[in-house]
Each structure stands twice: as structure tokens, then as C-alpha cells.
CHARMM internal coordinates of N, CA and C (Angstrom, degrees):
IC EDIT
DIST 1 N 1 CA 1.4258
DIST 1 CA 1 C 1.5490
ANGL 1 N 1 CA 1 C 114.36
DIST 1 C 2 N 1.2858
ANGL 1 CA 1 C 2 N 116.14
DIHE 1 N 1 CA 1 C 2 N -44.33
DIST 2 N 2 CA 1.4622
ANGL 1 C 2 N 2 CA 118.52
DIHE 1 CA 1 C 2 N 2 CA 175.83
DIST 2 CA 2 C 1.4991
ANGL 2 N 2 CA 2 C 113.16
DIHE 1 C 2 N 2 CA 2 C -72.64
DIST 2 C 3 N 1.4366
ANGL 2 CA 2 C 3 N 118.48
DIHE 2 N 2 CA 2 C 3 N -28.89
DIST 3 N 3 CA 1.4067
ANGL 2 C 3 N 3 CA 118.70
DIHE 2 CA 2 C 3 N 3 CA 176.10
DIST 3 CA 3 C 1.4751
ANGL 3 N 3 CA 3 C 110.27
DIHE 2 C 3 N 3 CA 3 C -67.26
DIST 3 C 4 N 1.2754
ANGL 3 CA 3 C 4 N 126.78
DIHE 3 N 3 CA 3 C 4 N -35.79
DIST 4 N 4 CA 1.4192
ANGL 3 C 4 N 4 CA 128.44
DIHE 3 CA 3 C 4 N 4 CA 175.20
DIST 4 CA 4 C 1.5664
ANGL 4 N 4 CA 4 C 109.93
DIHE 3 C 4 N 4 CA 4 C -68.13
DIST 4 C 5 N 1.1873
ANGL 4 CA 4 C 5 N 115.03
DIHE 4 N 4 CA 4 C 5 N -37.62
DIST 5 N 5 CA 1.4932
ANGL 4 C 5 N 5 CA 120.31
DIHE 4 CA 4 C 5 N 5 CA 179.95
DIST 5 CA 5 C 1.5740
ANGL 5 N 5 CA 5 C 106.98
DIHE 4 C 5 N 5 CA 5 C -66.01
DIST 5 C 6 N 1.2766
ANGL 5 CA 5 C 6 N 117.20
DIHE 5 N 5 CA 5 C 6 N -42.57
DIST 6 N 6 CA 1.4693
ANGL 5 C 6 N 6 CA 120.75
DIHE 5 CA 5 C 6 N 6 CA 178.46
DIST 6 CA 6 C 1.5223
ANGL 6 N 6 CA 6 C 110.67
DIHE 5 C 6 N 6 CA 6 C -65.95
DIST 6 C 7 N 1.3524
ANGL 6 CA 6 C 7 N 116.26
DIHE 6 N 6 CA 6 C 7 N -37.78
DIST 7 N 7 CA 1.4356
ANGL 6 C 7 N 7 CA 121.44
DIHE 6 CA 6 C 7 N 7 CA -178.95
DIST 7 CA 7 C 1.4892
ANGL 7 N 7 CA 7 C 108.35
DIHE 6 C 7 N 7 CA 7 C -65.34
DIST 7 C 8 N 1.1863
ANGL 7 CA 7 C 8 N 117.26
DIHE 7 N 7 CA 7 C 8 N -44.34
DIST 8 N 8 CA 1.5595
ANGL 7 C 8 N 8 CA 122.24
DIHE 7 CA 7 C 8 N 8 CA -174.55
DIST 8 CA 8 C 1.4674
ANGL 8 N 8 CA 8 C 107.09
DIHE 7 C 8 N 8 CA 8 C -68.85
DIST 8 C 9 N 1.3585
ANGL 8 CA 8 C 9 N 116.19
DIHE 8 N 8 CA 8 C 9 N -37.56
DIST 9 N 9 CA 1.4385
ANGL 8 C 9 N 9 CA 116.93
DIHE 8 CA 8 C 9 N 9 CA 179.21
DIST 9 CA 9 C 1.5228
ANGL 9 N 9 CA 9 C 113.18
DIHE 8 C 9 N 9 CA 9 C -67.51
DIST 9 C 10 N 1.3352
ANGL 9 CA 9 C 10 N 117.01
DIHE 9 N 9 CA 9 C 10 N -43.84
DIST 10 N 10 CA 1.4560
ANGL 9 C 10 N 10 CA 119.88
DIHE 9 CA 9 C 10 N 10 CA 170.62
DIST 10 CA 10 C 1.4840
ANGL 10 N 10 CA 10 C 114.48
DIHE 9 C 10 N 10 CA 10 C -54.78
DIST 10 C 11 N 1.3159
ANGL 10 CA 10 C 11 N 114.61
DIHE 10 N 10 CA 10 C 11 N -43.28
DIST 11 N 11 CA 1.5375
ANGL 10 C 11 N 11 CA 116.49
DIHE 10 CA 10 C 11 N 11 CA -179.32
DIST 11 CA 11 C 1.5412
ANGL 11 N 11 CA 11 C 106.54
DIHE 10 C 11 N 11 CA 11 C -63.87
DIST 11 C 12 N 1.2404
ANGL 11 CA 11 C 12 N 116.20
DIHE 11 N 11 CA 11 C 12 N -38.82
DIST 12 N 12 CA 1.5872
ANGL 11 C 12 N 12 CA 117.31
DIHE 11 CA 11 C 12 N 12 CA -177.61
DIST 12 CA 12 C 1.3899
ANGL 12 N 12 CA 12 C 107.02
DIHE 11 C 12 N 12 CA 12 C -66.32
DIST 12 C 13 N 1.3742
ANGL 12 CA 12 C 13 N 120.32
DIHE 12 N 12 CA 12 C 13 N -46.27
DIST 13 N 13 CA 1.4774
ANGL 12 C 13 N 13 CA 122.31
DIHE 12 CA 12 C 13 N 13 CA -177.01
DIST 13 CA 13 C 1.5124
ANGL 13 N 13 CA 13 C 109.50
DIHE 12 C 13 N 13 CA 13 C -59.03
DIST 13 C 14 N 1.3878
ANGL 13 CA 13 C 14 N 120.47
DIHE 13 N 13 CA 13 C 14 N -48.03
DIST 14 N 14 CA 1.3917
ANGL 13 C 14 N 14 CA 121.26
DIHE 13 CA 13 C 14 N 14 CA -174.29
DIST 14 CA 14 C 1.4789
ANGL 14 N 14 CA 14 C 105.66
DIHE 13 C 14 N 14 CA 14 C -66.75
DIST 14 C 15 N 1.2645
ANGL 14 CA 14 C 15 N 126.77
DIHE 14 N 14 CA 14 C 15 N -36.67
DIST 15 N 15 CA 1.4187
ANGL 14 C 15 N 15 CA 131.23
DIHE 14 CA 14 C 15 N 15 CA 177.51
DIST 15 CA 15 C 1.5405
ANGL 15 N 15 CA 15 C 110.01
DIHE 14 C 15 N 15 CA 15 C -58.97
DIST 15 C 16 N 1.4252
ANGL 15 CA 15 C 16 N 113.89
DIHE 15 N 15 CA 15 C 16 N -50.62
DIST 16 N 16 CA 1.3793
ANGL 15 C 16 N 16 CA 118.74
DIHE 15 CA 15 C 16 N 16 CA 176.84
DIST 16 CA 16 C 1.5730
ANGL 16 N 16 CA 16 C 117.49
DIHE 15 C 16 N 16 CA 16 C -60.42
DIST 16 C 17 N 1.4113
ANGL 16 CA 16 C 17 N 117.08
DIHE 16 N 16 CA 16 C 17 N -34.26
DIST 17 N 17 CA 1.3767
ANGL 16 C 17 N 17 CA 127.01
DIHE 16 CA 16 C 17 N 17 CA 177.55
DIST 17 CA 17 C 1.5217
ANGL 17 N 17 CA 17 C 106.26
DIHE 16 C 17 N 17 CA 17 C -65.29
DIST 17 C 18 N 1.2389
ANGL 17 CA 17 C 18 N 122.65
DIHE 17 N 17 CA 17 C 18 N -42.46
DIST 18 N 18 CA 1.4934
ANGL 17 C 18 N 18 CA 125.15
DIHE 17 CA 17 C 18 N 18 CA -179.46
DIST 18 CA 18 C 1.5932
ANGL 18 N 18 CA 18 C 109.63
DIHE 17 C 18 N 18 CA 18 C -63.36
DIST 18 C 19 N 1.3367
ANGL 18 CA 18 C 19 N 109.61
DIHE 18 N 18 CA 18 C 19 N -47.80
DIST 19 N 19 CA 1.5011
ANGL 18 C 19 N 19 CA 112.06
DIHE 18 CA 18 C 19 N 19 CA 179.25
DIST 19 CA 19 C 1.5079
ANGL 19 N 19 CA 19 C 113.80
DIHE 18 C 19 N 19 CA 19 C -64.20
DIST 19 C 20 N 1.3646
ANGL 19 CA 19 C 20 N 115.73
DIHE 19 N 19 CA 19 C 20 N -35.15
DIST 20 N 20 CA 1.4580
ANGL 19 C 20 N 20 CA 122.29
DIHE 19 CA 19 C 20 N 20 CA -178.10
DIST 20 CA 20 C 1.5817
ANGL 20 N 20 CA 20 C 104.51
DIHE 19 C 20 N 20 CA 20 C -66.30
DIST 20 C 21 N 1.1858
ANGL 20 CA 20 C 21 N 117.52
DIHE 20 N 20 CA 20 C 21 N -47.37
DIST 21 N 21 CA 1.4808
ANGL 20 C 21 N 21 CA 123.92
DIHE 20 CA 20 C 21 N 21 CA -176.00
DIST 21 CA 21 C 1.6040
ANGL 21 N 21 CA 21 C 108.87
DIHE 20 C 21 N 21 CA 21 C -59.60
DIST 21 C 22 N 1.2667
ANGL 21 CA 21 C 22 N 114.04
DIHE 21 N 21 CA 21 C 22 N -44.54
DIST 22 N 22 CA 1.5282
ANGL 21 C 22 N 22 CA 119.61
DIHE 21 CA 21 C 22 N 22 CA -179.16
DIST 22 CA 22 C 1.5855
ANGL 22 N 22 CA 22 C 105.48
DIHE 21 C 22 N 22 CA 22 C -64.63
DIST 22 C 23 N 1.3915
ANGL 22 CA 22 C 23 N 113.41
DIHE 22 N 22 CA 22 C 23 N -46.65
DIST 23 N 23 CA 1.4060
ANGL 22 C 23 N 23 CA 112.78
DIHE 22 CA 22 C 23 N 23 CA -175.97
DIST 23 CA 23 C 1.5734
ANGL 23 N 23 CA 23 C 112.89
DIHE 22 C 23 N 23 CA 23 C -63.34
DIST 23 C 24 N 1.3012
ANGL 23 CA 23 C 24 N 114.84
DIHE 23 N 23 CA 23 C 24 N -39.65
DIST 24 N 24 CA 1.4096
ANGL 23 C 24 N 24 CA 118.91
DIHE 23 CA 23 C 24 N 24 CA 179.37
DIST 24 CA 24 C 1.6027
ANGL 24 N 24 CA 24 C 111.77
DIHE 23 C 24 N 24 CA 24 C -63.34
DIST 24 C 25 N 1.2756
ANGL 24 CA 24 C 25 N 114.60
DIHE 24 N 24 CA 24 C 25 N -39.88
DIST 25 N 25 CA 1.5306
ANGL 24 C 25 N 25 CA 118.62
DIHE 24 CA 24 C 25 N 25 CA 175.38
DIST 25 CA 25 C 1.4897
ANGL 25 N 25 CA 25 C 108.09
DIHE 24 C 25 N 25 CA 25 C -60.47
DIST 25 C 26 N 1.4028
ANGL 25 CA 25 C 26 N 116.81
DIHE 25 N 25 CA 25 C 26 N -51.97
DIST 26 N 26 CA 1.5019
ANGL 25 C 26 N 26 CA 114.17
DIHE 25 CA 25 C 26 N 26 CA -178.41
DIST 26 CA 26 C 1.5693
ANGL 26 N 26 CA 26 C 112.11
DIHE 25 C 26 N 26 CA 26 C -57.30
DIST 26 C 27 N 1.3108
ANGL 26 CA 26 C 27 N 114.01
DIHE 26 N 26 CA 26 C 27 N -39.90
DIST 27 N 27 CA 1.5321
ANGL 26 C 27 N 27 CA 118.01
DIHE 26 CA 26 C 27 N 27 CA 177.89
DIST 27 CA 27 C 1.4272
ANGL 27 N 27 CA 27 C 110.87
DIHE 26 C 27 N 27 CA 27 C -60.38
DIST 27 C 28 N 1.2796
ANGL 27 CA 27 C 28 N 119.63
DIHE 27 N 27 CA 27 C 28 N -44.16
DIST 28 N 28 CA 1.4990
ANGL 27 C 28 N 28 CA 125.04
DIHE 27 CA 27 C 28 N 28 CA -179.44
DIST 28 CA 28 C 1.4887
ANGL 28 N 28 CA 28 C 109.56
DIHE 27 C 28 N 28 CA 28 C -62.17
DIST 28 C 29 N 1.3162
ANGL 28 CA 28 C 29 N 113.43
DIHE 28 N 28 CA 28 C 29 N -43.84
DIST 29 N 29 CA 1.5008
ANGL 28 C 29 N 29 CA 118.76
DIHE 28 CA 28 C 29 N 29 CA -177.26
DIST 29 CA 29 C 1.5438
ANGL 29 N 29 CA 29 C 114.32
DIHE 28 C 29 N 29 CA 29 C -64.21
DIST 29 C 30 N 1.4550
ANGL 29 CA 29 C 30 N 111.26
DIHE 29 N 29 CA 29 C 30 N -37.98
DIST 30 N 30 CA 1.4612
ANGL 29 C 30 N 30 CA 121.07
DIHE 29 CA 29 C 30 N 30 CA 179.30
DIST 30 CA 30 C 1.5187
ANGL 30 N 30 CA 30 C 105.27
DIHE 29 C 30 N 30 CA 30 C -69.40
DIST 30 C 31 N 1.2861
ANGL 30 CA 30 C 31 N 122.05
DIHE 30 N 30 CA 30 C 31 N -44.14
DIST 31 N 31 CA 1.3841
ANGL 30 C 31 N 31 CA 128.66
DIHE 30 CA 30 C 31 N 31 CA -173.72
DIST 31 CA 31 C 1.6050
ANGL 31 N 31 CA 31 C 106.41
DIHE 30 C 31 N 31 CA 31 C -63.18
DIST 31 C 32 N 1.3172
ANGL 31 CA 31 C 32 N 119.13
DIHE 31 N 31 CA 31 C 32 N -48.65
DIST 32 N 32 CA 1.3872
ANGL 31 C 32 N 32 CA 125.18
DIHE 31 CA 31 C 32 N 32 CA 178.84
DIST 32 CA 32 C 1.5248
ANGL 32 N 32 CA 32 C 110.16
DIHE 31 C 32 N 32 CA 32 C -62.66
DIST 32 C 33 N 1.3317
ANGL 32 CA 32 C 33 N 117.82
DIHE 32 N 32 CA 32 C 33 N -38.07
DIST 33 N 33 CA 1.4868
ANGL 32 C 33 N 33 CA 117.78
DIHE 32 CA 32 C 33 N 33 CA -176.67
DIST 33 CA 33 C 1.5064
ANGL 33 N 33 CA 33 C 107.98
DIHE 32 C 33 N 33 CA 33 C -78.78
DIST 33 C 34 N 1.2163
ANGL 33 CA 33 C 34 N 120.79
DIHE 33 N 33 CA 33 C 34 N -26.98
DIST 34 N 34 CA 1.5559
ANGL 33 C 34 N 34 CA 120.37
DIHE 33 CA 33 C 34 N 34 CA 173.02
DIST 34 CA 34 C 1.5358
ANGL 34 N 34 CA 34 C 113.12
DIHE 33 C 34 N 34 CA 34 C -70.36
DIST 34 C 35 N 1.3284
ANGL 34 CA 34 C 35 N 115.84
DIHE 34 N 34 CA 34 C 35 N -36.54
DIST 35 N 35 CA 1.3930
ANGL 34 C 35 N 35 CA 118.06
DIHE 34 CA 34 C 35 N 35 CA 179.26
DIST 35 CA 35 C 1.5620
ANGL 35 N 35 CA 35 C 110.02
DIHE 34 C 35 N 35 CA 35 C -69.88
DIST 35 C 36 N 1.3185
ANGL 35 CA 35 C 36 N 118.70
DIHE 35 N 35 CA 35 C 36 N -44.71
DIST 36 N 36 CA 1.5047
ANGL 35 C 36 N 36 CA 120.75
DIHE 35 CA 35 C 36 N 36 CA 172.79
DIST 36 CA 36 C 1.5629
ANGL 36 N 36 CA 36 C 111.38
DIHE 35 C 36 N 36 CA 36 C -58.69
DIST 36 C 37 N 1.3686
ANGL 36 CA 36 C 37 N 114.26
DIHE 36 N 36 CA 36 C 37 N -38.24
DIST 37 N 37 CA 1.4623
ANGL 36 C 37 N 37 CA 122.14
DIHE 36 CA 36 C 37 N 37 CA 178.99
DIST 37 CA 37 C 1.5185
ANGL 37 N 37 CA 37 C 109.33
DIHE 36 C 37 N 37 CA 37 C -58.91
DIST 37 C 38 N 1.2628
ANGL 37 CA 37 C 38 N 119.09
DIHE 37 N 37 CA 37 C 38 N -41.18
DIST 38 N 38 CA 1.4848
ANGL 37 C 38 N 38 CA 122.22
DIHE 37 CA 37 C 38 N 38 CA -174.55
DIST 38 CA 38 C 1.4157
ANGL 38 N 38 CA 38 C 108.52
DIHE 37 C 38 N 38 CA 38 C -71.85
DIST 38 C 39 N 1.3940
ANGL 38 CA 38 C 39 N 119.64
DIHE 38 N 38 CA 38 C 39 N -37.70
DIST 39 N 39 CA 1.4006
ANGL 38 C 39 N 39 CA 121.86
DIHE 38 CA 38 C 39 N 39 CA -178.55
DIST 39 CA 39 C 1.5635
ANGL 39 N 39 CA 39 C 108.66
DIHE 38 C 39 N 39 CA 39 C -61.06
DIST 39 C 40 N 1.2962
ANGL 39 CA 39 C 40 N 117.00
DIHE 39 N 39 CA 39 C 40 N -37.02
DIST 40 N 40 CA 1.5400
ANGL 39 C 40 N 40 CA 123.33
DIHE 39 CA 39 C 40 N 40 CA -175.14
DIST 40 CA 40 C 1.5188
ANGL 40 N 40 CA 40 C 108.31
DIHE 39 C 40 N 40 CA 40 C -90.25
DIST 40 C 41 N 1.3694
ANGL 40 CA 40 C 41 N 119.86
DIHE 40 N 40 CA 40 C 41 N -1.54
DIST 41 N 41 CA 1.3411
ANGL 40 C 41 N 41 CA 114.40
DIHE 40 CA 40 C 41 N 41 CA -174.65
DIST 41 CA 41 C 1.5172
ANGL 41 N 41 CA 41 C 119.71
DIHE 40 C 41 N 41 CA 41 C 74.04
DIST 41 C 42 N 1.4002
ANGL 41 CA 41 C 42 N 113.62
DIHE 41 N 41 CA 41 C 42 N 24.44
DIST 42 N 42 CA 1.4718
ANGL 41 C 42 N 42 CA 116.67
DIHE 41 CA 41 C 42 N 42 CA -173.37
DIST 42 CA 42 C 1.6120
ANGL 42 N 42 CA 42 C 109.88
DIHE 41 C 42 N 42 CA 42 C -113.02
DIST 42 C 43 N 1.4059
ANGL 42 CA 42 C 43 N 113.23
DIHE 42 N 42 CA 42 C 43 N 50.21
DIST 43 N 43 CA 1.3564
ANGL 42 C 43 N 43 CA 118.86
DIHE 42 CA 42 C 43 N 43 CA 176.05
DIST 43 CA 43 C 1.4633
ANGL 43 N 43 CA 43 C 118.09
DIHE 42 C 43 N 43 CA 43 C -48.82
DIST 43 C 44 N 1.3228
ANGL 43 CA 43 C 44 N 112.18
DIHE 43 N 43 CA 43 C 44 N -44.62
DIST 44 N 44 CA 1.5725
ANGL 43 C 44 N 44 CA 123.35
DIHE 43 CA 43 C 44 N 44 CA -172.55
DIST 44 CA 44 C 1.5702
ANGL 44 N 44 CA 44 C 104.56
DIHE 43 C 44 N 44 CA 44 C -56.30
DIST 44 C 45 N 1.3827
ANGL 44 CA 44 C 45 N 113.71
DIHE 44 N 44 CA 44 C 45 N -55.53
DIST 45 N 45 CA 1.4457
ANGL 44 C 45 N 45 CA 119.50
DIHE 44 CA 44 C 45 N 45 CA -175.73
DIST 45 CA 45 C 1.5233
ANGL 45 N 45 CA 45 C 115.48
DIHE 44 C 45 N 45 CA 45 C -61.20
DIST 45 C 46 N 1.3491
ANGL 45 CA 45 C 46 N 112.92
DIHE 45 N 45 CA 45 C 46 N -40.07
DIST 46 N 46 CA 1.3912
ANGL 45 C 46 N 46 CA 125.28
DIHE 45 CA 45 C 46 N 46 CA 178.27
DIST 46 CA 46 C 1.4687
ANGL 46 N 46 CA 46 C 113.68
DIHE 45 C 46 N 46 CA 46 C -62.78
DIST 46 C 47 N 1.3782
ANGL 46 CA 46 C 47 N 114.04
DIHE 46 N 46 CA 46 C 47 N -38.87
DIST 47 N 47 CA 1.4886
ANGL 46 C 47 N 47 CA 119.74
DIHE 46 CA 46 C 47 N 47 CA 179.13
DIST 47 CA 47 C 1.5166
ANGL 47 N 47 CA 47 C 109.55
DIHE 46 C 47 N 47 CA 47 C -75.69
DIST 47 C 48 N 1.2804
ANGL 47 CA 47 C 48 N 121.73
DIHE 47 N 47 CA 47 C 48 N -33.87
DIST 48 N 48 CA 1.3996
ANGL 47 C 48 N 48 CA 125.54
DIHE 47 CA 47 C 48 N 48 CA 176.31
DIST 48 CA 48 C 1.4994
ANGL 48 N 48 CA 48 C 112.86
DIHE 47 C 48 N 48 CA 48 C -69.83
DIST 48 C 49 N 1.3158
ANGL 48 CA 48 C 49 N 114.36
DIHE 48 N 48 CA 48 C 49 N -36.89
DIST 49 N 49 CA 1.4777
ANGL 48 C 49 N 49 CA 122.19
DIHE 48 CA 48 C 49 N 49 CA 179.92
DIST 49 CA 49 C 1.5733
ANGL 49 N 49 CA 49 C 107.76
DIHE 48 C 49 N 49 CA 49 C -54.48
DIST 49 C 50 N 1.3603
ANGL 49 CA 49 C 50 N 113.73
DIHE 49 N 49 CA 49 C 50 N -39.72
DIST 50 N 50 CA 1.6381
ANGL 49 C 50 N 50 CA 116.99
DIHE 49 CA 49 C 50 N 50 CA -170.35
DIST 50 CA 50 C 1.5898
ANGL 50 N 50 CA 50 C 106.67
DIHE 49 C 50 N 50 CA 50 C -60.74
DIST 50 C 51 N 1.3636
ANGL 50 CA 50 C 51 N 119.53
DIHE 50 N 50 CA 50 C 51 N -26.68
DIST 51 N 51 CA 1.4446
ANGL 50 C 51 N 51 CA 117.40
DIHE 50 CA 50 C 51 N 51 CA -173.48
DIST 51 CA 51 C 1.6004
ANGL 51 N 51 CA 51 C 112.96
DIHE 50 C 51 N 51 CA 51 C -94.67
DIST 51 C 52 N 1.2601
ANGL 51 CA 51 C 52 N 117.49
DIHE 51 N 51 CA 51 C 52 N -9.57
DIST 52 N 52 CA 1.4629
ANGL 51 C 52 N 52 CA 122.73
DIHE 51 CA 51 C 52 N 52 CA -176.53
DIST 52 CA 52 C 1.5274
ANGL 52 N 52 CA 52 C 107.45
DIHE 51 C 52 N 52 CA 52 C -65.26
DIST 52 C 53 N 1.3975
ANGL 52 CA 52 C 53 N 122.18
DIHE 52 N 52 CA 52 C 53 N -48.41
DIST 53 N 53 CA 1.3919
ANGL 52 C 53 N 53 CA 123.73
DIHE 52 CA 52 C 53 N 53 CA -171.52
DIST 53 CA 53 C 1.4540
ANGL 53 N 53 CA 53 C 113.10
DIHE 52 C 53 N 53 CA 53 C -87.88
DIST 53 C 54 N 1.3078
ANGL 53 CA 53 C 54 N 120.96
DIHE 53 N 53 CA 53 C 54 N 0.86
DIST 54 N 54 CA 1.4431
ANGL 53 C 54 N 54 CA 118.06
DIHE 53 CA 53 C 54 N 54 CA -178.36
DIST 54 CA 54 C 1.5538
ANGL 54 N 54 CA 54 C 117.85
DIHE 53 C 54 N 54 CA 54 C -70.44
END
COOR INIT
IC SEED 1 N 1 CA 1 C
IC BUILD
């Protein structure tokens, strides 16, 4: 009983880790695109891009 509980907990944690990594990558990509947009004066496009992937 406890072994299956541990197994499902580990499965959940590994799944959460994958989702967290994906989320962090998207966040970094958005942050980088916002920074490059600022340099080009493209804040409108950078701001709109934030909502596309949500």
C-alpha cells in the first residue's frame, strides 16, 4: 500500500518537474523577447506576445 503511494507520488513529482521546466523556459523566452522588443521600441508587440501562449 505505501509502496504504491510512494510510486504515484514520485510519478506526480516527475510530471510536475517537467511542467515546471516547460513553464520556466516559456517565461525566459518571453522575458528575452520583451527585452529585445524594448531595444527596438516594440513594446506593443512584446506585450501582446505575453498573452498568446497562455
